[in-house]
N, C-alpha and C positions, 0 to 999 in steps of 0.2 A: 549340561552340569557333566566334567569329564568322568572318568572314573575313578573312582576311590582309589589310592592307593596306602601302604600301610607304611609306618613311619621306618621300615627297613626293608623297606621294598626294593626288590631287585631285579635288572633286567641282563639276561644272559647269565655270563657264568656257567654256558655248557647248559646249566637247566636246574629247577627247585630241587630234582632229587639229587642232583650232584651235589647240592649243597645243603643233605640230611644224611647224607651215606656216612658222615665222620671223618676220621682222618683217615688216607688213603697211604698206602704206602708209592713212593718214588721208585719205578723199574728202571735198571742200566738204558742206556742206549748200544746200541752192536760199536764194539772195538774193536776193527779189523775184518777181514775177510774171515767168511765161516762156512763150512762144509757141513750137510746136515741132512738127513733123506726126504724130508717134510719141510719147503719153506710155508708159512701160511702169511698171507700181508691184508692183515687187520686185525683188530683185537675188538669187535665187536663182538655180537652171538654165531654170528654166521663162523667166526674164526674159532674162537673158542670153543663153541659145542662140537667141532671139526677135530681140534688137537685133543679135545675130552676122548673122544670115541676113539679115535685111531691109537693114543695112547693106552685106555684101557681094553682095546685089540690086540695090541700091538706092544707090550711095553719095552721092547728092546730098539723100538722106532726114537730116531733124534730129530725132536721137532722143536720149530725155531717160529716163534708167533713178532713179526713185525709190524709194528703200529708209530704212524707219524706222531700223535699228541700223548695220548695215554686213553689205558682201558676206558672203556664205556665214553668216549667224548663225540661219538656220531649218533645213529638214530639209538643205536642201545641204551643209551644215555641221556635220551630225551623224549623219548616216546611215549603214548599215554596209558601204559601198565597193561596193555589189553594181551592176555594169554586167550585166545579166543580159537574156536573150530573154526573160523569164518576161512573160506578161500577163494583167496585172490583170485584175477582175472575169468576169463570166459568159459564154463563148463563146456560150451560150446566147442570152442576152437581146440581147449586139451581134448575134446571128444572126437574131434576132425585131423588129430595128429594119433591118435589111437585108438579109443575105443568109449562108449561110456561104462562098461562094465571098470575098464582103468580109471574113469574119472571119478565114477563112486567110491572106488576102493582108494584112489588119493585122499577124498574127502576125509573115509572114515582115516586112514594115518593120520590126518591131519590135527583132527578129533584126539587119535591115541597119544598125539604129544603134548597134549597137557597133562595128560597122567603121568610122560615121561618126565617131563621140567618138574612136575611137582616129585617124584620121585628123587629126583637129581637130587633137587635140592635137597631133601631132605636126608638123605642119604650121606652128603657132602656137609651139612653142619650148614646152606646159607639162609638165612636168616632172609626171606624178601618177601614180607608184609603177604603172604600168599591167602587169598582167602577164596575158594572155587563156589561162589553160589549162583552162578549164571548169567545173564547178558540180557539185557531189555530194549528192543528197539521200539520208539517212540513216532506215534505220527501224532500231528498237530496241526494237521489241514484236511480235509476232504480227500485233498487229489492224494495226500501220501497217507492217509488211511487205504485209501483204494489200489495203490501201491504194495502196501504192509499186505495186504490180503492177497495178491497178485504173487508176492513175496511167499510167503507159505502154500500156494499152488506149485511154484517154480519149485522149491526145495522138495515136494512130495513127490514131483517128477521127475527128480535126480538121486531119489533113493532116502530123503529123510524123512524120517515116520515123525507122529505127532509127539512122542516122548523126544525127540529132537528140536522140533520148532512151530511153536502152535499161537493163537492167536489168546492172550489173555481175555479172562469176562472180567465186567466193570468192579466185582467183588472183588477178585484179586489183584487187580493195579489200583484198588486203594489198600489195600490190605499191605502193597509194598512201598510204594512210592506215590508220591504227592507233585504230580508235572500241569503245571497252568495248563490249561487248553486242551490237555490229553484228547484226544479222538480214538484211539488205539492202541494197544501195546502186545506186541509178542515176546515171547519169550524162549530161549535156545540154554538150556542148563551146562551147555559148554565154552563157559567163560571163570575165567579166573581173573584176579585184582591182582598184581604185583606193585610191588616198588623195583622199575626195571633196571636203575643205578645198581643196587645191589645185586640183584642179581648178577647181572654181568661181572661187578667186583667178586663178588666169590664163588664165582665161574672161574676168575682168571684164577683166583687162589687157589681151588682144585685141581685146575691143569700145573698150576706151579709143583705143588704137592705131587704129584705123578712126574716130575722131572721133565716137563715142559719149559724151557727158555721164553719171556718175552720182554722182547725190548721195544720198551717206550722210547718217544724222541728219537724214531728209527723212520723217516720218508723214506717208502718205495719207489725211488726216481723211472724204473722202468722193468717191467718185468718181458725175460725173454728167455727160449727153450732150458728151462732146468738152472735159470737165474734169475735174480732178484738183484739189480743195483739200487744202492743206499748211499748214500755223501758220508757215510761210515766205514766202507765196506760192501765186498759183494758176498750175497749168499748163494752158494752153489746147492743143488738139493736136484735129486730124483723125483720129485715134484715142487710147483710151486703152484700153490693156489691161494688164488683172488677173491679177498670177500670184502670188499669197500663200499659196497652198496650204494649209496648216493655220493662218494666222493670218486665214486669209479671213476669222474669224466676227466680228474686231475691226472691219468693217464695217460701217455702216448699212444695215439691212437683207438684212446678208448672215451671221447668227448660226449660222441653220438650215440652210445650203445645204451646207456641206462639214463635216464634223465632225470634228475636232482628234482627232484617234488619238493617245494617249502612246506611244510607243517608250523603252525605258532601254538605255544599252550601259555594259559595261565594258572595258577592254584592260589587261591582264596588265602585268608587269614584261617586258622580255627577257629567253628562257627561253635556259636555260643548252645548248648544243650537245648535251651525252648528253642530256638531255631531248627535241629536235629528232628525235636519232635514234631513240629509241625509237617516238616519232609517228610518221615520217616527212611525209608534206603535203609532200613536196619540190617540189609541182609547184605550190603556192600556189593551187589550185581553191577557189572558194567554197565552203561547208559550210552545209547547212540539214539540219532534223531534218523528222520526221513527223510529230510532235505535234501536236495541235489547237495546243497554242500556240505558235506558230510559232519556232522559234531559229535564226540566222544569224551567222554567223560568217568569217571570214577570219584568216589568217597572215599580217600586216603585213613591209614592207620591211623593218623592222628588229627582227624576229623574237620578235617577241608574239601571241598572239592578243584578237581584238576581237571578243567576242560582244553581240547582241541579244535582245532580247524585247517583250515588251506591259508587264509591271510593271504600274502602276494603268494603265490603259488609256485613263481620261476624264474630264477634270475638269468639276465640275458648271457649268453655263452655260457651256460652251465656252471654258471659261477655257483659260490657254496660259501656259509657264513663262514668269518674269522671268529666273531668272540659269541653267537648265539644269542645275538640282541634282537628284538623282535619291535617290528614299529611299533609307533604309537598306537596308528588307526587300527592297527590289527589287534591290539589289548582292545583298545574300545567298541569294537563290532565283539568282541568274544565274551565282554562284560556284558554290553546289552544282549547278547542271545540267553546265556547265564541268568542273567535277572528278570531275564520274561518267560523262563521255565521256570525258575524256582524264585518268584517275587521277594520271599522271603530275607535271602539273600543282600540286596540292597547295602542293610544295615552294617555290611559287614566290608573288605575293603581287597584290590590284588595285594597279594605279599609277593610274588614273583612272576617270571614273562620270561620266556623263552621259546627260539625257534628250531628247526632242524628238515634237514633233508632225506629224504626216503628218496632208494631206486625207480624209477617204471620202467620198464621197458616195453617199446613201442605198441605190444600187442598187450600190455596188462599186466604179461601171466607171468610167472618165476620161470627160472633155467638154473640149472643143475647139469655141471660137464663138465668131463674132463679125457683130455687127450693124449694117449699113452706115448704117443709116440715125439709129441712136443716136452712131453709132464707139465702141462700148466693146465688149471683146471679154473671154475668159475661156480661160483653158486649168489644167486642175487635177485633184483627185480623184483621184491616183495608186493611193494605197489601198498604198503601200509598196513600188510598182514604178514608182519614178519615175525612175534616171537615165537610162534608154533613155528613156522615155516621154517626158520631158520635150525632148531633143531632137528627136523626130519631133513634140512639141506646136509646138516655136520653128520647123519647117519648116514645118507645117502654115498656124501662124499668120501666117507671111509671107507664102506663096501668098493666106491669104485677104484680109490688108490688101492685096497688089498688086493683086487680081480675079485671080488663077489657077486658072484649072480646071487640077488636078494628080491626081495618083493619090493622094496623101495628103489632098487635100481631100474626095475620097472618102470616105474610111476610116470604118468605123462610127462612131469616137470623135467625128467631126466634126458638128456640128451639134444637136448633142442636148440635150435638157430633162430636168431629173431630179429628182422631186418633192422637198421637203424634208422634212428629219428632222421628229420629234414634237418639239413642244413639251415643255419640263422642265415635272415631274422625270421625263416618261414616259421623255425620251432617255435622260438619267442614271441610272435601272432599268434600263432596255432594256438601255445596253450595257456595265453592272456585272455582270446576271445572264449575259451572253452568255459574259464571258470567264471568269468563274464555274463556271456548266458546261463551259467546254472545259477547265478546271485541271481539274477534277471526272472527265472525262472520260479525260483523260491519265492520271490516278491511276489508275483502275477499270480502264483498258485494261493494265494491269501484270499482271494475275492474270487477262485475258480470253482468248480469240484472233481477237472478232470486233469493230469497232467499239461502244462505247457509245451507248445511244439515247439520252444528254445531248447529246453530240453534234450529233444529228439536230435534236434540240431545239433545240440553238444555232444552228444552221444557220437552222432555219425563223425564228426573232426575229430574225436578221440579213437575211435578205433577201437574199444571197450568191445 
């Protein structure tokens, strides 16, 4: 039997979040050449946060945001709504380029960014369904239980305390949520559920109120020193900042810089109250699994479950989607995963499915960089941990543009250069092999207490 689909089922059309965000303004495209102080390419979180903080710090700056489609079209409008303190990338790799203390300081800065996002949303009147009740990590096999315990030890070694991340007792697990087959669970208070598209559009409204120009339907064809070229005109600026994340590969010379990793999501119909009484989840915590093929989920404000995973991880040649439609097989896989951990959901149906691309650097670590000589800057490569990191990156780019030496500009993610991804077909073969191994490792670990060797092979391929 296939996945049950609701009568009004939608696949693609950006995301479920887009279709529940209400009517949105259509912003005009660029009309002719333009001269500004700062041009920002991309109207997602990174671009909008950068515009916001620059304009707040220096109201006289002339700032234009150039967007190929519309605000929140990319990962900012399609993600799982995880505003978390999780640090993407290898702490050891960051430390090798800076210091252990600097990495611990960056971890704390990411955590602090959660409060920063929430505070700005409140100050600007952005209703993004934000609930900060933390993050639950679930182990569903003995091998996952072992990895979760090691994760606690690892985080302790990198400065996290018992208050930051801890294993829950059986009584605590039962009081929070009913997950079928749970072996162990850990909790971090550093997580908030959000409606990601409303955050993006609310932020866009805020920057426009400050005087920033946003030009939608204005694709940037090329970024050159102090210049952004579009079909509608040339934008000249003291600084051109690229904030294109998973869509970076579409720019000349950037095809191999950040790999567009695809993720897939589904959202159920609103679940009946009797189902929620059995599941619990009354705190609206974020929920993730310890499998190698990582799953992430939230309980939405209107009583659905939205869950995501990798699906088809990568399209040949770093291509990205155009309509956000998910493959039927990926929808089936997510439904199977959802109903395996929440069997009571089987009487419901999927109301929406979609996919999107996130940016991954070759070393899986984020980068914020500005070259004052050419006037070009970049931020991204968040590898799936972009909601808090994009806010941090926007503030760091502000300080770099304004030539401020700050705690943010000295973080390990700032000023990095990363080697490019392998050429095709090696890139495609490597990513497909990577996730095939992870999926197989998850399958094997159902019947063994330790981590599969296949997962270790996959880790070696990924370079994480």
